[in-house]
All heavy atoms as TSV, in Angstrom:
chain	resi	resn	atom	element	x	y	z
A	1	TYR	N	N	59.197	144.689	119.177
A	1	TYR	CA	C	60.157	143.839	118.666
A	1	TYR	C	C	59.775	143.384	117.227
A	1	TYR	O	O	58.720	143.047	117.026
A	1	TYR	CB	C	60.374	142.611	119.552
A	1	TYR	CG	C	61.513	141.753	119.040
A	1	TYR	CD1	C	62.827	142.070	119.321
A	1	TYR	CD2	C	61.235	140.476	118.461
A	1	TYR	CE1	C	63.854	141.185	118.824
A	1	TYR	CE2	C	62.275	139.733	118.081
A	1	TYR	CZ	C	63.575	140.022	118.214
A	1	TYR	OH	O	64.603	139.312	117.812
A	2	ALA	N	N	60.736	143.576	116.348
A	2	ALA	CA	C	60.480	143.167	114.926
A	2	ALA	C	C	61.704	142.392	114.396
A	2	ALA	O	O	62.810	142.691	114.724
A	2	ALA	CB	C	60.225	144.389	114.047
A	3	VAL	N	N	61.412	141.411	113.554
A	3	VAL	CA	C	62.365	140.708	112.851
A	3	VAL	C	C	61.954	140.574	111.445
A	3	VAL	O	O	60.841	140.860	111.028
A	3	VAL	CB	C	62.665	139.240	113.510
A	3	VAL	CG1	C	63.188	139.364	114.884
A	3	VAL	CG2	C	61.333	138.489	113.498
A	4	ARG	N	N	62.858	140.082	110.645
A	4	ARG	CA	C	62.519	139.734	109.205
A	4	ARG	C	C	62.542	138.257	108.996
A	4	ARG	O	O	63.487	137.627	109.346
A	4	ARG	CB	C	63.485	140.358	108.266
A	4	ARG	CG	C	62.987	140.432	106.822
A	4	ARG	CD	C	63.653	141.475	105.967
A	4	ARG	NE	N	63.361	142.839	106.358
A	4	ARG	CZ	C	64.137	143.848	106.337
A	4	ARG	NH1	N	65.293	143.829	105.896
A	4	ARG	NH2	N	63.675	145.094	106.778
A	5	LEU	N	N	61.438	137.769	108.440
A	5	LEU	CA	C	61.302	136.386	108.132
A	5	LEU	C	C	61.849	136.142	106.728
A	5	LEU	O	O	61.467	136.791	105.761
A	5	LEU	CB	C	59.924	135.837	108.233
A	5	LEU	CG	C	59.595	134.449	107.827
A	5	LEU	CD1	C	60.186	133.507	108.766
A	5	LEU	CD2	C	58.102	134.233	107.680
A	6	HIS	N	N	62.845	135.186	106.558
A	6	HIS	CA	C	63.422	134.848	105.275
A	6	HIS	C	C	63.138	133.369	105.048
A	6	HIS	O	O	63.335	132.487	105.820
A	6	HIS	CB	C	64.875	134.961	105.241
A	6	HIS	CG	C	65.396	136.292	104.989
A	6	HIS	ND1	N	65.868	136.727	103.765
A	6	HIS	CD2	C	65.352	137.442	105.806
A	6	HIS	CE1	C	66.249	138.046	103.770
A	6	HIS	NE2	N	65.913	138.471	104.984
A	7	ILE	N	N	62.451	133.075	103.927
A	7	ILE	CA	C	62.310	131.665	103.443
A	7	ILE	C	C	62.983	131.612	102.098
A	7	ILE	O	O	62.420	132.104	101.042
A	7	ILE	CB	C	60.811	131.337	103.301
A	7	ILE	CG1	C	60.070	131.509	104.680
A	7	ILE	CG2	C	60.610	129.884	102.775
A	7	ILE	CD1	C	58.574	131.377	104.649
A	8	PRO	N	N	64.181	130.952	102.035
A	8	PRO	CA	C	64.906	130.871	100.719
A	8	PRO	C	C	64.104	129.980	99.743
A	8	PRO	O	O	63.668	128.847	100.104
A	8	PRO	CB	C	66.212	130.292	101.191
A	8	PRO	CG	C	66.380	130.563	102.611
A	8	PRO	CD	C	64.986	130.557	103.162
A	9	ILE	N	N	63.950	130.529	98.601
A	9	ILE	CA	C	63.280	129.765	97.524
A	9	ILE	C	C	64.297	129.102	96.598
A	9	ILE	O	O	64.174	128.033	96.213
A	9	ILE	CB	C	62.245	130.652	96.712
A	9	ILE	CG1	C	61.265	131.362	97.642
A	9	ILE	CG2	C	61.627	129.909	95.649
A	9	ILE	CD1	C	60.402	130.545	98.388
A	10	GLU	N	N	65.244	129.978	96.129
A	10	GLU	CA	C	66.333	129.461	95.268
A	10	GLU	C	C	67.579	130.259	95.637
A	10	GLU	O	O	67.510	131.475	95.862
A	10	GLU	CB	C	65.943	129.781	93.830
A	10	GLU	CG	C	67.043	129.340	92.907
A	10	GLU	CD	C	66.581	129.504	91.358
A	10	GLU	OE1	O	65.447	129.545	91.110
A	10	GLU	OE2	O	67.517	129.762	90.571
A	11	THR	N	N	68.719	129.621	95.804
A	11	THR	CA	C	69.900	130.196	96.208
A	11	THR	C	C	71.182	129.423	95.727
A	11	THR	O	O	70.844	128.403	94.967
A	11	THR	CB	C	70.014	130.410	97.798
A	11	THR	OG1	O	71.091	131.220	98.104
A	11	THR	CG2	C	70.060	129.033	98.448
A	12	ASN	N	N	72.249	129.794	96.143
A	12	ASN	CA	C	73.495	129.001	95.666
A	12	ASN	C	C	74.536	129.111	96.872
A	12	ASN	O	O	74.513	129.975	97.691
A	12	ASN	CB	C	73.954	129.549	94.411
A	12	ASN	CG	C	74.506	130.989	94.473
A	12	ASN	OD1	O	75.631	131.199	95.014
A	12	ASN	ND2	N	73.802	131.909	94.057
A	13	PRO	N	N	75.510	128.217	96.916
A	13	PRO	CA	C	76.451	128.222	97.934
A	13	PRO	C	C	77.290	129.533	98.080
A	13	PRO	O	O	77.879	129.843	99.082
A	13	PRO	CB	C	77.372	127.067	97.633
A	13	PRO	CG	C	76.657	126.162	96.771
A	13	PRO	CD	C	75.640	127.035	95.974
A	14	GLY	N	N	77.383	130.293	97.011
A	14	GLY	CA	C	78.063	131.595	96.946
A	14	GLY	C	C	77.277	132.685	97.515
A	14	GLY	O	O	77.802	133.873	97.555
A	15	CYS	N	N	76.072	132.389	98.033
A	15	CYS	CA	C	75.161	133.525	98.642
A	15	CYS	C	C	75.172	133.435	100.188
A	15	CYS	O	O	74.910	132.303	100.643
A	15	CYS	CB	C	73.829	133.357	98.016
A	15	CYS	SG	S	72.850	134.810	98.411
A	16	PHE	N	N	75.364	134.451	100.903
A	16	PHE	CA	C	75.364	134.383	102.263
A	16	PHE	C	C	74.898	135.620	102.902
A	16	PHE	O	O	74.991	136.759	102.323
A	16	PHE	CB	C	76.750	133.820	102.904
A	16	PHE	CG	C	77.867	134.658	102.359
A	16	PHE	CD1	C	78.321	135.835	102.993
A	16	PHE	CD2	C	78.523	134.347	101.277
A	16	PHE	CE1	C	79.349	136.567	102.632
A	16	PHE	CE2	C	79.636	135.024	100.737
A	16	PHE	CZ	C	80.027	136.210	101.442
A	17	PHE	N	N	74.470	135.503	104.142
A	17	PHE	CA	C	74.035	136.707	104.922
A	17	PHE	C	C	75.163	136.997	105.908
A	17	PHE	O	O	75.707	136.041	106.494
A	17	PHE	CB	C	72.738	136.245	105.769
A	17	PHE	CG	C	72.249	137.275	106.691
A	17	PHE	CD1	C	71.351	138.249	106.158
A	17	PHE	CD2	C	72.521	137.297	107.982
A	17	PHE	CE1	C	70.794	139.161	107.070
A	17	PHE	CE2	C	72.081	138.223	108.792
A	17	PHE	CZ	C	71.208	139.194	108.370
A	18	GLU	N	N	75.509	138.205	106.069
A	18	GLU	CA	C	76.683	138.606	106.848
A	18	GLU	C	C	76.304	139.732	107.791
A	18	GLU	O	O	75.715	140.698	107.492
A	18	GLU	CB	C	77.813	139.004	105.870
A	18	GLU	CG	C	79.117	139.315	106.559
A	18	GLU	CD	C	80.151	139.605	105.437
A	18	GLU	OE1	O	80.100	140.712	104.900
A	18	GLU	OE2	O	81.044	138.719	105.298
A	19	THR	N	N	76.942	139.555	109.040
A	19	THR	CA	C	76.891	140.661	110.032
A	19	THR	C	C	78.332	140.920	110.379
A	19	THR	O	O	79.291	140.253	109.881
A	19	THR	CB	C	76.118	140.278	111.294
A	19	THR	OG1	O	76.780	139.183	112.010
A	19	THR	CG2	C	74.651	139.880	111.003
A	20	ARG	N	N	78.624	141.809	111.331
A	20	ARG	CA	C	80.006	142.065	111.721
A	20	ARG	C	C	80.625	140.862	112.391
A	20	ARG	O	O	81.741	140.663	112.356
A	20	ARG	CB	C	80.033	143.228	112.678
A	20	ARG	CG	C	79.755	144.519	112.047
A	20	ARG	CD	C	79.901	145.636	113.077
A	20	ARG	NE	N	79.766	146.897	112.337
A	20	ARG	CZ	C	80.191	148.054	112.842
A	20	ARG	NH1	N	80.870	148.120	114.013
A	20	ARG	NH2	N	79.896	149.152	112.147
A	21	ASP	N	N	79.775	140.027	112.970
A	21	ASP	CA	C	80.242	138.895	113.750
A	21	ASP	C	C	80.222	137.491	113.093
A	21	ASP	O	O	80.863	136.582	113.556
A	21	ASP	CB	C	79.420	138.794	115.123
A	21	ASP	CG	C	79.475	140.033	115.913
A	21	ASP	OD1	O	80.574	140.650	115.931
A	21	ASP	OD2	O	78.463	140.376	116.417
A	22	GLU	N	N	79.390	137.429	112.047
A	22	GLU	CA	C	79.289	135.978	111.560
A	22	GLU	C	C	78.764	136.100	110.061
A	22	GLU	O	O	78.280	137.106	109.551
A	22	GLU	CB	C	78.279	135.182	112.312
A	22	GLU	CG	C	76.891	135.812	112.364
A	22	GLU	CD	C	75.979	135.063	113.286
A	22	GLU	OE1	O	76.062	133.741	113.433
A	22	GLU	OE2	O	75.159	135.672	114.039
A	23	ARG	N	N	78.841	134.966	109.412
A	23	ARG	CA	C	78.382	134.735	108.088
A	23	ARG	C	C	77.644	133.442	107.986
A	23	ARG	O	O	78.080	132.416	108.567
A	23	ARG	CB	C	79.662	134.639	107.165
A	23	ARG	CG	C	79.354	134.446	105.736
A	23	ARG	CD	C	80.507	134.284	104.835
A	23	ARG	NE	N	81.147	135.557	104.601
A	23	ARG	CZ	C	82.192	135.735	103.884
A	23	ARG	NH1	N	82.703	134.661	103.167
A	23	ARG	NH2	N	82.796	136.911	103.757
A	24	ALA	N	N	76.513	133.432	107.359
A	24	ALA	CA	C	75.702	132.219	107.242
A	24	ALA	C	C	75.085	132.030	105.909
A	24	ALA	O	O	74.636	133.006	105.332
A	24	ALA	CB	C	74.529	132.264	108.258
A	25	PHE	N	N	75.062	130.851	105.355
A	25	PHE	CA	C	74.436	130.409	104.187
A	25	PHE	C	C	73.006	129.899	104.574
A	25	PHE	O	O	72.886	129.132	105.545
A	25	PHE	CB	C	75.258	129.346	103.524
A	25	PHE	CG	C	74.443	128.689	102.332
A	25	PHE	CD1	C	74.138	129.417	101.222
A	25	PHE	CD2	C	74.026	127.318	102.402
A	25	PHE	CE1	C	73.492	128.843	100.114
A	25	PHE	CE2	C	73.393	126.783	101.414
A	25	PHE	CZ	C	73.078	127.510	100.211
A	26	LEU	N	N	71.960	130.471	103.989
A	26	LEU	CA	C	70.624	130.107	104.268
A	26	LEU	C	C	70.141	129.144	103.092
A	26	LEU	O	O	69.741	129.654	101.999
A	26	LEU	CB	C	69.692	131.318	104.316
A	26	LEU	CG	C	70.041	132.369	105.321
A	26	LEU	CD1	C	69.110	133.559	105.377
A	26	LEU	CD2	C	70.317	131.757	106.694
A	27	PRO	N	N	70.210	127.804	103.229
A	27	PRO	CA	C	69.832	126.947	102.126
A	27	PRO	C	C	68.271	126.975	101.749
A	27	PRO	O	O	67.482	127.253	102.647
A	27	PRO	CB	C	70.235	125.604	102.743
A	27	PRO	CG	C	70.127	125.727	104.180
A	27	PRO	CD	C	70.518	127.046	104.497
A	28	ALA	N	N	67.988	126.693	100.569
A	28	ALA	CA	C	66.642	126.615	100.172
A	28	ALA	C	C	66.091	125.146	100.343
A	28	ALA	O	O	65.876	124.457	99.365
A	28	ALA	CB	C	66.520	126.924	98.670
A	29	ASP	N	N	65.966	124.802	101.673
A	29	ASP	CA	C	65.528	123.385	101.924
A	29	ASP	C	C	64.239	123.309	102.617
A	29	ASP	O	O	63.901	122.421	103.321
A	29	ASP	CB	C	66.646	122.735	102.719
A	29	ASP	CG	C	66.897	123.529	104.157
A	29	ASP	OD1	O	66.179	124.489	104.516
A	29	ASP	OD2	O	67.824	123.031	104.861
A	30	GLY	N	N	63.506	124.444	102.543
A	30	GLY	CA	C	62.182	124.532	103.288
A	30	GLY	C	C	62.201	125.149	104.635
A	30	GLY	O	O	61.145	125.334	105.233
A	31	SER	N	N	63.325	125.529	105.000
A	31	SER	CA	C	63.555	126.251	106.390
A	31	SER	C	C	63.107	127.613	106.331
A	31	SER	O	O	63.204	128.243	105.220
A	31	SER	CB	C	64.998	126.118	106.749
A	31	SER	OG	O	65.379	124.753	107.089
A	32	ALA	N	N	62.758	128.232	107.512
A	32	ALA	CA	C	62.455	129.602	107.588
A	32	ALA	C	C	63.279	130.248	108.634
A	32	ALA	O	O	63.619	129.526	109.638
A	32	ALA	CB	C	60.913	129.769	107.883
A	33	TYR	N	N	63.821	131.450	108.434
A	33	TYR	CA	C	64.691	132.048	109.412
A	33	TYR	C	C	64.181	133.479	109.884
A	33	TYR	O	O	63.805	134.247	109.035
A	33	TYR	CB	C	66.072	132.322	108.701
A	33	TYR	CG	C	66.603	131.014	108.134
A	33	TYR	CD1	C	66.329	130.554	106.779
A	33	TYR	CD2	C	67.521	130.236	108.853
A	33	TYR	CE1	C	66.831	129.334	106.270
A	33	TYR	CE2	C	67.952	129.108	108.399
A	33	TYR	CZ	C	67.707	128.660	107.148
A	33	TYR	OH	O	68.217	127.469	106.633
A	34	PHE	N	N	64.178	133.651	111.111
A	34	PHE	CA	C	63.955	135.015	111.692
A	34	PHE	C	C	65.272	135.642	111.868
A	34	PHE	O	O	66.331	135.088	112.377
A	34	PHE	CB	C	63.350	134.923	113.185
A	34	PHE	CG	C	61.876	134.590	113.165
A	34	PHE	CD1	C	61.379	133.511	113.851
A	34	PHE	CD2	C	60.946	135.365	112.475
A	34	PHE	CE1	C	60.107	133.237	113.874
A	34	PHE	CE2	C	59.662	135.136	112.459
A	34	PHE	CZ	C	59.165	133.956	113.267
A	35	ILE	N	N	65.447	136.856	111.297
A	35	ILE	CA	C	66.736	137.594	111.253
A	35	ILE	C	C	66.419	138.940	111.894
A	35	ILE	O	O	65.568	139.654	111.509
A	35	ILE	CB	C	67.177	137.755	109.794
A	35	ILE	CG1	C	67.479	136.272	109.356
A	35	ILE	CG2	C	68.470	138.553	109.764
A	35	ILE	CD1	C	67.994	136.257	107.885
A	36	ASP	N	N	67.364	139.333	112.829
A	36	ASP	CA	C	67.342	140.604	113.449
A	36	ASP	C	C	68.072	141.555	112.600
A	36	ASP	O	O	69.252	141.629	112.461
A	36	ASP	CB	C	68.052	140.489	114.792
A	36	ASP	CG	C	68.125	141.857	115.511
A	36	ASP	OD1	O	67.552	142.828	115.056
A	36	ASP	OD2	O	68.867	141.920	116.479
A	37	VAL	N	N	67.230	142.314	111.786
A	37	VAL	CA	C	67.891	143.297	110.828
A	37	VAL	C	C	68.137	144.614	111.415
A	37	VAL	O	O	68.529	145.549	110.756
A	37	VAL	CB	C	66.997	143.366	109.540
A	37	VAL	CG1	C	67.015	142.065	108.805
A	37	VAL	CG2	C	65.587	143.822	109.906
A	38	SER	N	N	67.904	144.778	112.829
A	38	SER	CA	C	68.407	146.034	113.451
A	38	SER	C	C	69.854	146.058	113.617
A	38	SER	O	O	70.453	147.168	113.760
A	38	SER	CB	C	67.660	146.154	114.828
A	38	SER	OG	O	68.109	145.170	115.634
A	39	ARG	N	N	70.540	144.808	113.438
A	39	ARG	CA	C	71.931	144.866	113.401
A	39	ARG	C	C	72.493	145.173	112.033
A	39	ARG	O	O	71.757	144.937	111.079
A	39	ARG	CB	C	72.557	143.540	113.873
A	39	ARG	CG	C	72.012	143.137	115.194
A	39	ARG	CD	C	72.594	141.816	115.734
A	39	ARG	NE	N	72.641	140.763	114.717
A	39	ARG	CZ	C	73.291	139.609	114.873
A	39	ARG	NH1	N	73.878	139.341	115.970
A	39	ARG	NH2	N	73.340	138.768	113.893
A	40	GLU	N	N	73.626	145.775	111.936
A	40	GLU	CA	C	74.214	146.010	110.582
A	40	GLU	C	C	74.433	144.636	109.903
A	40	GLU	O	O	74.918	143.704	110.453
A	40	GLU	CB	C	75.512	146.721	110.774
A	40	GLU	CG	C	76.126	147.180	109.545
A	40	GLU	CD	C	77.403	147.992	109.656
A	40	GLU	OE1	O	77.625	148.492	110.735
A	40	GLU	OE2	O	78.247	147.931	108.772
A	41	HIS	N	N	73.948	144.601	108.691
A	41	HIS	CA	C	73.992	143.319	107.926
A	41	HIS	C	C	74.090	143.677	106.465
A	41	HIS	O	O	73.843	144.694	105.958
A	41	HIS	CB	C	72.794	142.412	108.256
A	41	HIS	CG	C	71.466	143.096	107.715
A	41	HIS	ND1	N	70.898	144.103	108.366
A	41	HIS	CD2	C	70.717	142.799	106.667
A	41	HIS	CE1	C	69.821	144.379	107.739
A	41	HIS	NE2	N	69.689	143.595	106.625
A	42	ARG	N	N	74.282	142.534	105.738
A	42	ARG	CA	C	74.293	142.616	104.190
A	42	ARG	C	C	74.151	141.235	103.731
A	42	ARG	O	O	74.390	140.215	104.402
A	42	ARG	CB	C	75.536	143.350	103.646
A	42	ARG	CG	C	76.862	142.597	103.800
A	42	ARG	CD	C	77.927	143.372	103.256
A	42	ARG	NE	N	79.232	142.598	103.510
A	42	ARG	CZ	C	80.384	142.894	102.957
A	42	ARG	NH1	N	80.386	144.022	102.208
A	42	ARG	NH2	N	81.472	142.226	103.207
A	43	VAL	N	N	73.725	141.055	102.399
A	43	VAL	CA	C	73.743	139.831	101.698
A	43	VAL	C	C	74.726	139.867	100.574
A	43	VAL	O	O	74.730	140.976	99.740
A	43	VAL	CB	C	72.281	139.477	101.231
A	43	VAL	CG1	C	72.301	138.250	100.393
A	43	VAL	CG2	C	71.403	139.314	102.393
A	44	ILE	N	N	75.552	138.903	100.394
A	44	ILE	CA	C	76.420	138.776	99.359
A	44	ILE	C	C	76.039	137.605	98.411
A	44	ILE	O	O	75.838	136.524	98.946
A	44	ILE	CB	C	77.896	138.501	99.831
A	44	ILE	CG1	C	78.347	139.607	100.962
A	44	ILE	CG2	C	78.987	138.469	98.730
A	44	ILE	CD1	C	78.506	140.945	100.320
A	45	ASN	N	N	76.041	137.839	97.122
A	45	ASN	CA	C	75.776	136.736	96.189
A	45	ASN	C	C	76.999	136.703	95.269
A	45	ASN	O	O	77.019	137.403	94.163
A	45	ASN	CB	C	74.529	136.863	95.367
A	45	ASN	CG	C	74.204	135.587	94.533
A	45	ASN	OD1	O	74.972	134.813	94.522
A	45	ASN	ND2	N	73.056	135.693	93.945
A	46	SER	N	N	78.022	135.856	95.626
A	46	SER	CA	C	79.176	135.756	94.702
A	46	SER	C	C	78.998	134.627	93.768
A	46	SER	O	O	79.977	134.230	93.044
A	46	SER	CB	C	80.396	135.685	95.583
A	46	SER	OG	O	80.409	134.519	96.435
A	47	GLY	N	N	77.889	133.922	93.736
A	47	GLY	CA	C	77.556	132.810	92.835
A	47	GLY	C	C	77.179	133.272	91.521
A	47	GLY	O	O	76.931	134.499	91.230
A	48	THR	N	N	76.866	132.420	90.623
A	48	THR	CA	C	76.411	132.735	89.272
A	48	THR	C	C	74.884	132.600	89.158
A	48	THR	O	O	74.335	133.193	88.288
A	48	THR	CB	C	77.080	131.823	88.222
A	48	THR	OG1	O	76.840	130.497	88.571
A	48	THR	CG2	C	78.502	132.060	88.226
A	49	ALA	N	N	74.241	132.015	90.078
A	49	ALA	CA	C	72.775	131.833	90.122
A	49	ALA	C	C	72.070	132.957	90.823
A	49	ALA	O	O	72.628	133.613	91.785
A	49	ALA	CB	C	72.344	130.410	90.687
A	50	MET	N	N	70.884	133.219	90.490
A	50	MET	CA	C	70.073	134.193	91.287
A	50	MET	C	C	69.659	133.689	92.595
A	50	MET	O	O	69.678	132.551	92.894
A	50	MET	CB	C	68.836	134.586	90.450
A	50	MET	CG	C	69.050	135.301	89.111
A	50	MET	SD	S	69.915	136.771	89.175
A	50	MET	CE	C	68.617	137.891	89.936
A	51	ARG	N	N	69.318	134.652	93.504
A	51	ARG	CA	C	68.836	134.395	94.883
A	51	ARG	C	C	67.463	134.980	94.951
A	51	ARG	O	O	67.157	136.135	94.695
A	51	ARG	CB	C	69.789	135.113	95.858
A	51	ARG	CG	C	69.292	135.146	97.239
A	51	ARG	CD	C	70.175	136.181	98.035
A	51	ARG	NE	N	69.701	136.328	99.442
A	51	ARG	CZ	C	68.934	137.324	99.777
A	51	ARG	NH1	N	68.561	138.216	98.939
A	51	ARG	NH2	N	68.467	137.310	101.123
A	52	TYR	N	N	66.495	134.041	95.485
A	52	TYR	CA	C	65.156	134.399	95.657
A	52	TYR	C	C	64.795	133.983	97.010
A	52	TYR	O	O	64.890	132.757	97.384
A	52	TYR	CB	C	64.204	133.729	94.580
A	52	TYR	CG	C	64.433	134.122	93.234
A	52	TYR	CD1	C	65.212	133.339	92.356
A	52	TYR	CD2	C	64.049	135.363	92.668
A	52	TYR	CE1	C	65.481	133.692	91.015
A	52	TYR	CE2	C	64.276	135.677	91.403
A	52	TYR	CZ	C	65.054	134.840	90.589
A	52	TYR	OH	O	65.256	135.270	89.233
A	53	HIS	N	N	64.269	134.972	97.791
A	53	HIS	CA	C	63.679	134.703	99.124
A	53	HIS	C	C	62.359	135.217	99.232
A	53	HIS	O	O	62.136	136.323	98.680
A	53	HIS	CB	C	64.657	135.309	100.219
A	53	HIS	CG	C	65.904	134.643	100.423
A	53	HIS	ND1	N	66.518	134.773	101.716
A	53	HIS	CD2	C	66.747	133.883	99.749
A	53	HIS	CE1	C	67.709	134.110	101.618
A	53	HIS	NE2	N	67.843	133.560	100.452
A	54	LEU	N	N	61.512	134.567	99.934
A	54	LEU	CA	C	60.212	135.192	100.388
A	54	LEU	C	C	60.554	135.869	101.638
A	54	LEU	O	O	61.153	135.297	102.640
A	54	LEU	CB	C	59.189	134.086	100.606
A	54	LEU	CG	C	57.872	134.575	101.233
A	54	LEU	CD1	C	57.132	135.543	100.257
A	54	LEU	CD2	C	56.985	133.442	101.535
A	55	VAL	N	N	60.367	137.263	101.732
A	55	VAL	CA	C	60.745	138.056	102.889
A	55	VAL	C	C	59.537	138.770	103.441
A	55	VAL	O	O	58.705	139.324	102.763
A	55	VAL	CB	C	61.794	139.048	102.460
A	55	VAL	CG1	C	62.172	139.999	103.598
A	55	VAL	CG2	C	63.000	138.399	101.907
A	56	ALA	N	N	59.449	138.765	104.762
A	56	ALA	CA	C	58.282	139.498	105.409
A	56	ALA	C	C	58.795	140.082	106.695
A	56	ALA	O	O	59.546	139.455	107.467
A	56	ALA	CB	C	57.073	138.563	105.661
A	57	ASN	N	N	58.351	141.256	106.986
A	57	ASN	CA	C	58.671	141.913	108.291
A	57	ASN	C	C	57.637	141.327	109.356
A	57	ASN	O	O	56.424	141.235	108.938
A	57	ASN	CB	C	58.515	143.433	108.235
A	57	ASN	CG	C	59.673	144.020	107.495
A	57	ASN	OD1	O	60.790	143.450	107.383
A	57	ASN	ND2	N	59.414	145.206	106.877
A	58	VAL	N	N	58.141	140.933	110.460
A	58	VAL	CA	C	57.281	140.407	111.468
A	58	VAL	C	C	57.378	141.338	112.740
A	58	VAL	O	O	58.406	141.542	113.254
A	58	VAL	CB	C	57.769	138.944	111.882
A	58	VAL	CG1	C	56.866	138.390	113.006
A	58	VAL	CG2	C	57.704	137.976	110.673
A	59	ILE	N	N	56.178	141.839	113.054
A	59	ILE	CA	C	56.072	142.766	114.244
A	59	ILE	C	C	55.371	141.957	115.316
A	59	ILE	O	O	54.240	141.452	115.139
A	59	ILE	CB	C	55.418	144.052	113.970
A	59	ILE	CG1	C	55.965	144.610	112.742
A	59	ILE	CG2	C	55.275	144.943	115.081
A	59	ILE	CD1	C	56.303	145.888	112.589
A	60	ASP	N	N	56.049	141.719	116.384
A	60	ASP	CA	C	55.643	140.830	117.416
A	60	ASP	C	C	54.806	141.563	118.450
A	60	ASP	O	O	55.293	142.190	119.409
A	60	ASP	CB	C	56.827	140.058	118.124
A	60	ASP	CG	C	56.431	139.114	119.120
A	60	ASP	OD1	O	55.187	138.822	119.222
A	60	ASP	OD2	O	57.307	138.676	119.769
A	61	THR	N	N	53.482	141.410	118.406
A	61	THR	CA	C	52.593	142.075	119.378
A	61	THR	C	C	52.089	141.068	120.444
A	61	THR	O	O	51.420	141.491	121.392
A	61	THR	CB	C	51.361	142.722	118.613
A	61	THR	OG1	O	50.666	141.680	117.906
A	61	THR	CG2	C	51.783	143.824	117.704
A	62	ASN	N	N	52.429	139.842	120.244
A	62	ASN	CA	C	51.934	138.775	121.162
A	62	ASN	C	C	53.134	138.079	121.798
A	62	ASN	O	O	52.846	136.980	122.477
A	62	ASN	CB	C	51.129	137.736	120.417
A	62	ASN	CG	C	49.793	138.227	119.849
A	62	ASN	OD1	O	49.186	139.013	120.621
A	62	ASN	ND2	N	49.509	137.945	118.706
A	63	ALA	N	N	54.247	138.605	121.870
A	63	ALA	CA	C	55.424	138.086	122.550
A	63	ALA	C	C	55.851	136.708	122.075
A	63	ALA	O	O	56.521	136.038	122.777
A	63	ALA	CB	C	55.218	138.117	124.056
A	64	PHE	N	N	55.489	136.299	120.871
A	64	PHE	CA	C	55.959	135.098	120.286
A	64	PHE	C	C	57.410	134.992	120.208
A	64	PHE	O	O	57.963	133.910	120.481
A	64	PHE	CB	C	55.346	134.929	118.910
A	64	PHE	CG	C	55.838	133.734	118.097
A	64	PHE	CD1	C	55.399	132.463	118.360
A	64	PHE	CD2	C	56.739	133.855	117.069
A	64	PHE	CE1	C	55.873	131.349	117.765
A	64	PHE	CE2	C	57.285	132.802	116.419
A	64	PHE	CZ	C	56.813	131.524	116.827
A	65	THR	N	N	58.130	136.011	119.805
A	65	THR	CA	C	59.495	135.937	119.675
A	65	THR	C	C	60.342	136.036	120.923
A	65	THR	O	O	61.618	136.173	120.881
A	65	THR	CB	C	59.966	136.986	118.548
A	65	THR	OG1	O	59.557	138.304	119.126
A	65	THR	CG2	C	59.535	136.758	117.219
A	66	GLN	N	N	59.691	136.032	122.051
A	66	GLN	CA	C	60.438	136.025	123.345
A	66	GLN	C	C	61.271	134.801	123.398
A	66	GLN	O	O	62.260	134.793	124.129
A	66	GLN	CB	C	59.440	136.139	124.516
A	66	GLN	CG	C	58.581	134.894	124.737
A	66	GLN	CD	C	57.652	134.950	125.819
A	66	GLN	OE1	O	57.987	135.561	126.897
A	66	GLN	NE2	N	56.446	134.436	125.704
A	67	PHE	N	N	60.903	133.720	122.713
A	67	PHE	CA	C	61.683	132.553	122.617
A	67	PHE	C	C	62.764	132.464	121.573
A	67	PHE	O	O	63.535	131.540	121.416
A	67	PHE	CB	C	60.801	131.349	122.475
A	67	PHE	CG	C	59.744	131.248	123.540
A	67	PHE	CD1	C	58.465	131.589	123.230
A	67	PHE	CD2	C	60.030	131.042	124.888
A	67	PHE	CE1	C	57.486	131.557	124.162
A	67	PHE	CE2	C	59.067	131.024	125.846
A	67	PHE	CZ	C	57.746	131.270	125.498
A	68	HIS	N	N	62.794	133.545	120.717
A	68	HIS	CA	C	63.770	133.655	119.653
A	68	HIS	C	C	65.182	133.924	120.259
A	68	HIS	O	O	65.312	134.823	121.060
A	68	HIS	CB	C	63.355	134.744	118.664
A	68	HIS	CG	C	64.309	135.031	117.599
A	68	HIS	ND1	N	65.157	136.159	117.498
A	68	HIS	CD2	C	64.620	134.328	116.488
A	68	HIS	CE1	C	65.789	136.035	116.434
A	68	HIS	NE2	N	65.551	134.957	115.761
A	69	GLN	N	N	66.054	133.132	119.765
A	69	GLN	CA	C	67.535	133.302	120.202
A	69	GLN	C	C	68.337	133.600	119.053
A	69	GLN	O	O	68.258	133.052	118.017
A	69	GLN	CB	C	67.976	132.020	120.923
A	69	GLN	CG	C	67.219	131.735	122.136
A	69	GLN	CD	C	67.648	130.405	122.813
A	69	GLN	OE1	O	68.668	129.771	122.341
A	69	GLN	NE2	N	67.029	129.991	123.772
A	70	PHE	N	N	69.310	134.599	119.316
A	70	PHE	CA	C	70.247	134.954	118.206
A	70	PHE	C	C	71.444	134.031	118.344
A	70	PHE	O	O	71.962	133.833	119.500
A	70	PHE	CB	C	70.675	136.356	118.304
A	70	PHE	CG	C	69.468	137.344	118.063
A	70	PHE	CD1	C	68.939	138.002	119.048
A	70	PHE	CD2	C	69.025	137.461	116.707
A	70	PHE	CE1	C	67.919	138.849	118.918
A	70	PHE	CE2	C	67.947	138.260	116.558
A	70	PHE	CZ	C	67.329	138.940	117.562
A	71	HIS	N	N	72.009	133.611	117.306
A	71	HIS	CA	C	73.282	132.724	117.320
A	71	HIS	C	C	74.329	133.830	117.563
A	71	HIS	O	O	74.419	134.786	116.851
A	71	HIS	CB	C	73.463	131.992	116.028
A	71	HIS	CG	C	74.825	131.415	115.978
A	71	HIS	ND1	N	75.124	130.295	116.707
A	71	HIS	CD2	C	75.851	131.633	115.264
A	71	HIS	CE1	C	76.338	129.903	116.429
A	71	HIS	NE2	N	76.886	130.775	115.593
A	72	THR	N	N	75.127	133.639	118.571
A	72	THR	CA	C	76.316	134.577	118.811
A	72	THR	C	C	77.620	133.700	118.857
A	72	THR	O	O	77.553	132.535	119.275
A	72	THR	CB	C	76.155	135.274	120.084
A	72	THR	OG1	O	75.932	134.379	121.114
A	72	THR	CG2	C	74.841	136.171	120.016
A	73	LYS	N	N	78.547	134.335	118.390
A	73	LYS	CA	C	79.953	133.715	118.523
A	73	LYS	C	C	80.443	133.751	119.919
A	73	LYS	O	O	80.215	134.716	120.672
A	73	LYS	CB	C	80.956	134.471	117.650
A	73	LYS	CG	C	80.847	134.183	116.230
A	73	LYS	CD	C	81.827	134.930	115.523
A	73	LYS	CE	C	82.719	134.006	114.593
A	73	LYS	NZ	N	83.620	134.631	113.793
A	74	THR	N	N	81.089	132.679	120.329
A	74	THR	CA	C	81.697	132.620	121.804
A	74	THR	C	C	83.195	132.535	121.618
A	74	THR	O	O	83.737	132.206	120.713
A	74	THR	CB	C	81.117	131.504	122.576
A	74	THR	OG1	O	81.348	130.269	121.883
A	74	THR	CG2	C	79.554	131.766	122.780
């Protein structure tokens, strides 16, 4: 199992992460996000400021992410 860790450093409200099912703004407030990038996705920056994220691929060899839950629309 692998996910991508995103830690937003600088962003703007016009920047969002999008899948077929949802759209989310990842604020630069010190939060970190695990994102399942095996799903079709894209990032849109329709704002005027640059977007900077610290990004790392996380390969789970110790089953840490067994508790990871994806937000799904109901």
